[in-house]
DRENKOL-70646 format. One record per residue (C-alpha): residue in one letter; y, x, z; residue number from 1. Coordinates in steps of 0.5 Angstrom, whole numbers. Example, Ala and Ser with C-alpha at 12.3 -4.5 7.8 and 13.67 -1.06 7.14 Angstrom:
+------+-------+-------+-------+-----+
| code |     v |     u |     w | pos |
+------+-------+-------+-------+-----+
|    a |    -9 |    25 |    16 |   1 |
|    s |    -2 |    27 |    14 |   2 |
+------+-------+-------+-------+-----+
END
This chain:
+------+-------+-------+-------+-----+
| code |     v |     u |     w | pos |
+------+-------+-------+-------+-----+
|    m |    -1 |     0 |     1 |   1 |
|    t |     7 |     3 |    -2 |   2 |
|    n |    13 |     0 |     1 |   3 |
|    k |    15 |    -2 |    -7 |   4 |
|    q |    10 |    -7 |    -8 |   5 |
|    s |    13 |   -14 |    -7 |   6 |
|    i |    13 |   -20 |    -2 |   7 |
|    g |    11 |   -25 |    -2 |   8 |
|    i |    14 |   -33 |    -1 |   9 |
|    f |    11 |   -40 |    -2 |  10 |
|    d |    12 |   -46 |    -2 |  11 |
|    s |    10 |   -54 |    -4 |  12 |
|    g |    17 |   -53 |    -8 |  13 |
|    v |    24 |   -52 |    -8 |  14 |
|    g |    24 |   -53 |     0 |  15 |
|    g |    22 |   -46 |     1 |  16 |
|    t |    28 |   -43 |    -2 |  17 |
|    t |    32 |   -44 |     5 |  18 |
|    i |    27 |   -38 |     8 |  19 |
|    l |    28 |   -34 |     2 |  20 |
|    k |    36 |   -34 |     3 |  21 |
|    e |    36 |   -31 |     9 |  22 |
|    i |    30 |   -26 |     7 |  23 |
|    l |    34 |   -24 |     1 |  24 |
|    s |    41 |   -23 |     5 |  25 |
|    i |    36 |   -19 |    11 |  26 |
|    l |    32 |   -15 |     6 |  27 |
|    p |    36 |   -14 |     0 |  28 |
|    h |    33 |    -9 |    -2 |  29 |
|    e |    26 |   -12 |    -3 |  30 |
|    n |    22 |   -14 |   -10 |  31 |
|    i |    21 |   -22 |    -8 |  32 |
|    l |    16 |   -26 |   -12 |  33 |
|    y |    17 |   -34 |   -11 |  34 |
|    y |    11 |   -39 |   -13 |  35 |
|    g |    14 |   -46 |   -12 |  36 |
|    d |     8 |   -50 |   -13 |  37 |
|    s |    12 |   -56 |   -14 |  38 |
|    k |     7 |   -60 |   -19 |  39 |
|    n |     2 |   -61 |   -13 |  40 |
|    s |     8 |   -64 |    -9 |  41 |
|    p |     9 |   -67 |    -4 |  42 |
|    y |     3 |   -62 |     0 |  43 |
|    g |     5 |   -67 |     6 |  44 |
|    q |     1 |   -73 |     3 |  45 |
|    k |    -5 |   -69 |     2 |  46 |
|    n |   -12 |   -67 |     7 |  47 |
|    t |   -13 |   -61 |    10 |  48 |
|    q |   -18 |   -58 |     5 |  49 |
|    e |   -13 |   -60 |    -1 |  50 |
|    i |    -8 |   -56 |     2 |  51 |
|    k |   -12 |   -50 |     4 |  52 |
|    d |   -15 |   -50 |    -3 |  53 |
|    l |    -8 |   -50 |    -6 |  54 |
|    c |    -6 |   -44 |    -1 |  55 |
|    y |   -12 |   -40 |    -3 |  56 |
|    k |   -10 |   -40 |   -11 |  57 |
|    i |    -3 |   -39 |    -9 |  58 |
|    l |    -5 |   -33 |    -5 |  59 |
|    d |   -10 |   -31 |   -10 |  60 |
|    f |    -5 |   -30 |   -15 |  61 |
|    f |     0 |   -26 |    -9 |  62 |
|    m |    -6 |   -20 |    -8 |  63 |
|    e |    -7 |   -20 |   -16 |  64 |
|    k |     0 |   -18 |   -16 |  65 |
|    n |    -1 |   -13 |   -11 |  66 |
|    c |     4 |   -17 |    -6 |  67 |
|    k |     4 |   -13 |     1 |  68 |
|    v |     6 |   -19 |     5 |  69 |
|    v |     6 |   -27 |     5 |  70 |
|    v |    11 |   -31 |     8 |  71 |
|    i |     8 |   -38 |     8 |  72 |
|    a |    15 |   -41 |     6 |  73 |
|    c |    12 |   -49 |     8 |  74 |
|    n |    10 |   -53 |    16 |  75 |
|    t |     5 |   -57 |    12 |  76 |
|    a |     2 |   -51 |     9 |  77 |
|    t |     3 |   -47 |    14 |  78 |
|    a |    -1 |   -53 |    20 |  79 |
|    a |    -6 |   -53 |    16 |  80 |
|    a |    -8 |   -47 |    13 |  81 |
|    l |    -4 |   -40 |    17 |  82 |
|    e |   -11 |   -38 |    21 |  83 |
|    s |   -16 |   -39 |    15 |  84 |
|    l |   -12 |   -35 |    10 |  85 |
|    k |   -10 |   -30 |    16 |  86 |
|    k |   -18 |   -29 |    16 |  87 |
|    r |   -20 |   -30 |     8 |  88 |
|    y |   -14 |   -24 |     6 |  89 |
|    p |   -12 |   -18 |     8 |  90 |
|    i |    -5 |   -17 |     8 |  91 |
|    p |    -1 |   -20 |    14 |  92 |
|    i |     1 |   -27 |    13 |  93 |
|    i |     7 |   -30 |    17 |  94 |
|    g |     8 |   -38 |    18 |  95 |
|    v |    14 |   -42 |    20 |  96 |
|    i |    13 |   -46 |    26 |  97 |
|    n |    13 |   -41 |    31 |  98 |
|    a |    19 |   -38 |    29 |  99 |
|    g |    22 |   -44 |    29 | 100 |
|    v |    18 |   -46 |    37 | 101 |
|    k |    21 |   -40 |    39 | 102 |
|    e |    29 |   -42 |    36 | 103 |
|    a |    28 |   -49 |    38 | 104 |
|    l |    27 |   -47 |    47 | 105 |
|    k |    33 |   -42 |    46 | 106 |
|    l |    37 |   -47 |    45 | 107 |
|    t |    35 |   -54 |    49 | 108 |
|    k |    39 |   -55 |    56 | 109 |
|    n |    35 |   -61 |    57 | 110 |
|    k |    28 |   -59 |    55 | 111 |
|    n |    27 |   -66 |    50 | 112 |
|    i |    25 |   -64 |    43 | 113 |
|    a |    24 |   -68 |    37 | 114 |
|    i |    23 |   -66 |    30 | 115 |
|    l |    23 |   -69 |    23 | 116 |
|    a |    17 |   -67 |    19 | 117 |
|    t |    12 |   -69 |    14 | 118 |
|    p |     7 |   -73 |    16 | 119 |
|    f |     2 |   -68 |    16 | 120 |
|    t |     5 |   -63 |    21 | 121 |
|    v |     6 |   -69 |    25 | 122 |
|    s |    -2 |   -71 |    25 | 123 |
|    s |    -4 |   -64 |    25 | 124 |
|    r |     1 |   -63 |    32 | 125 |
|    a |     2 |   -57 |    30 | 126 |
|    y |     9 |   -56 |    34 | 127 |
|    i |     7 |   -59 |    40 | 128 |
|    k |     1 |   -54 |    40 | 129 |
|    e |     6 |   -49 |    39 | 130 |
|    l |    12 |   -51 |    45 | 131 |
|    t |     7 |   -54 |    49 | 132 |
|    k |     4 |   -45 |    49 | 133 |
|    f |    11 |   -43 |    52 | 134 |
|    s |    12 |   -49 |    56 | 135 |
|    t |     9 |   -55 |    59 | 136 |
|    n |    15 |   -59 |    62 | 137 |
|    i |    17 |   -60 |    54 | 138 |
|    l |    19 |   -67 |    52 | 139 |
|    i |    18 |   -68 |    45 | 140 |
|    s |    19 |   -74 |    40 | 141 |
|    q |    16 |   -73 |    33 | 142 |
|    e |    17 |   -76 |    26 | 143 |
|    g |    13 |   -76 |    20 | 144 |
|    c |    18 |   -78 |    14 | 145 |
|    p |    13 |   -79 |     7 | 146 |
|    e |    20 |   -80 |     3 | 147 |
|    f |    24 |   -73 |     4 | 148 |
|    s |    20 |   -68 |     0 | 149 |
|    t |    19 |   -72 |    -6 | 150 |
|    m |    25 |   -74 |    -6 | 151 |
|    i |    30 |   -67 |    -5 | 152 |
|    e |    25 |   -64 |   -11 | 153 |
|    i |    28 |   -70 |   -15 | 154 |
|    g |    34 |   -69 |   -13 | 155 |
|    w |    36 |   -71 |    -6 | 156 |
|    e |    43 |   -75 |    -9 | 157 |
|    k |    40 |   -79 |   -14 | 158 |
|    f |    38 |   -84 |    -8 | 159 |
|    k |    42 |   -89 |    -6 | 160 |
|    n |    38 |   -92 |     0 | 161 |
|    r |    38 |   -85 |     2 | 162 |
|    e |    42 |   -85 |     8 | 163 |
|    e |    39 |   -91 |    11 | 164 |
|    l |    32 |   -87 |    10 | 165 |
|    l |    34 |   -82 |    14 | 166 |
|    k |    38 |   -86 |    19 | 167 |
|    q |    31 |   -90 |    20 | 168 |
|    h |    27 |   -83 |    21 | 169 |
|    i |    31 |   -81 |    26 | 170 |
|    s |    32 |   -87 |    30 | 171 |
|    k |    25 |   -87 |    32 | 172 |
|    l |    26 |   -80 |    35 | 173 |
|    s |    28 |   -79 |    42 | 174 |
|    k |    35 |   -81 |    44 | 175 |
|    e |    35 |   -76 |    49 | 176 |
|    a |    33 |   -70 |    45 | 177 |
|    d |    38 |   -66 |    45 | 178 |
|    t |    35 |   -61 |    40 | 179 |
|    l |    31 |   -63 |    33 | 180 |
|    i |    27 |   -59 |    30 | 181 |
|    l |    28 |   -58 |    21 | 182 |
|    g |    20 |   -58 |    21 | 183 |
|    c |    21 |   -59 |    15 | 184 |
|    t |    23 |   -53 |     9 | 185 |
|    h |    25 |   -58 |     4 | 186 |
|    y |    30 |   -61 |    11 | 187 |
|    p |    35 |   -56 |    11 | 188 |
|    l |    37 |   -58 |     4 | 189 |
|    i |    39 |   -64 |     6 | 190 |
|    r |    42 |   -62 |    13 | 191 |
|    k |    49 |   -64 |    12 | 192 |
|    d |    47 |   -71 |    12 | 193 |
|    i |    42 |   -69 |    17 | 194 |
|    e |    48 |   -67 |    22 | 195 |
|    k |    51 |   -74 |    20 | 196 |
|    q |    45 |   -77 |    24 | 197 |
|    f |    44 |   -72 |    29 | 198 |
|    s |    50 |   -70 |    34 | 199 |
|    g |    45 |   -65 |    39 | 200 |
|    n |    42 |   -57 |    36 | 201 |
|    i |    39 |   -57 |    29 | 202 |
|    v |    34 |   -51 |    28 | 203 |
|    d |    33 |   -49 |    21 | 204 |
|    p |    27 |   -44 |    23 | 205 |
|    a |    29 |   -40 |    17 | 206 |
|    v |    33 |   -34 |    20 | 207 |
|    e |    27 |   -34 |    25 | 208 |
|    t |    22 |   -32 |    20 | 209 |
|    a |    26 |   -28 |    17 | 210 |
|    l |    27 |   -23 |    23 | 211 |
|    e |    20 |   -24 |    24 | 212 |
|    l |    19 |   -22 |    16 | 213 |
|    f |    24 |   -16 |    18 | 214 |
|    n |    20 |   -13 |    25 | 215 |
|    l |    14 |   -13 |    22 | 216 |
|    l |    15 |    -9 |    16 | 217 |
|    k |    19 |    -5 |    20 | 218 |
|    f |    13 |    -4 |    25 | 219 |
|    n |     9 |    -2 |    19 | 220 |
|    n |    14 |     3 |    17 | 221 |
|    n |    13 |    -2 |    10 | 222 |
|    l |    21 |    -3 |     8 | 223 |
|    n |    23 |    -2 |     2 | 224 |
|    n |    27 |     4 |     2 | 225 |
|    s |    31 |     4 |    -5 | 226 |
|    d |    39 |     3 |    -6 | 227 |
|    s |    39 |    -2 |   -11 | 228 |
|    s |    38 |    -9 |   -11 | 229 |
|    g |    30 |   -11 |   -10 | 230 |
|    d |    28 |   -16 |   -15 | 231 |
|    l |    27 |   -23 |   -15 | 232 |
|    n |    21 |   -27 |   -20 | 233 |
|    f |    20 |   -34 |   -20 | 234 |
|    f |    13 |   -38 |   -22 | 235 |
|    i |    13 |   -45 |   -21 | 236 |
|    s |     7 |   -51 |   -22 | 237 |
|    g |    12 |   -56 |   -24 | 238 |
|    d |    18 |   -57 |   -28 | 239 |
|    k |    22 |   -51 |   -28 | 240 |
|    n |    29 |   -54 |   -30 | 241 |
|    s |    30 |   -58 |   -24 | 242 |
|    f |    28 |   -52 |   -19 | 243 |
|    k |    32 |   -49 |   -22 | 244 |
|    i |    37 |   -54 |   -23 | 245 |
|    i |    36 |   -55 |   -14 | 246 |
|    a |    35 |   -47 |   -12 | 247 |
|    e |    41 |   -45 |   -17 | 248 |
|    k |    45 |   -49 |   -13 | 249 |
|    f |    43 |   -48 |    -6 | 250 |
|    l |    43 |   -40 |    -7 | 251 |
|    g |    48 |   -39 |   -10 | 252 |
|    l |    46 |   -34 |   -14 | 253 |
|    k |    43 |   -35 |   -22 | 254 |
|    i |    36 |   -35 |   -23 | 255 |
|    n |    34 |   -30 |   -29 | 256 |
|    n |    26 |   -30 |   -28 | 257 |
|    i |    23 |   -36 |   -28 | 258 |
|    y |    17 |   -37 |   -31 | 259 |
|    s |    12 |   -43 |   -31 | 260 |
|    i |     5 |   -43 |   -28 | 261 |
+------+-------+-------+-------+-----+
END
């Protein structure tokens, strides 16, 4: 393994760009391959084995590309497949759930935490399991949102009922919660609308995930020591033009190297 090898980042679509943005900020010299599996989105409405099989296919792709580390920029895939991926592949693999939990525990004052996520992530209880590892004195409420990932992939602004749907889902969370974890990497893309409905702390796991990646590479003496900006390539299984429009708007940069897969 050399420090010039790429970092692999994947999500069920455009949501993982919220993680990518922070990684680009912290690790500008790294070569990055981003895999957006929008053809199979949303992962949150699939079963565990279906999600694992999709993740295996993506990891096989990253192994062929000789990646040095992989970031699962998807809460649903983290909940369903992180442990099995770690056992199956020889390279380091990072998920996003642990990062969100640590940040939420830092921010909450009343130990009442809410989670907005996909139905799969909610039913997996992945956040509850992780939160209770650190504290048994936590009140947790969750709400699964089956519509949001697809709406964001298509274009959030296109849906006239978006604010009403968001209000309905957030109203089902505890009114006492002072901290909300965005338990899907798509959700930071609509953070401004979420902030209209929730006035407490909002946790986006992206920064903590990027820091975990930085620390891992530094610990393993595997940071890219180049002085130039790294290469950034996108591989999209679905409509790459739709992906490009949303990703460019969010990242604030022009995407040139985008490929159908």
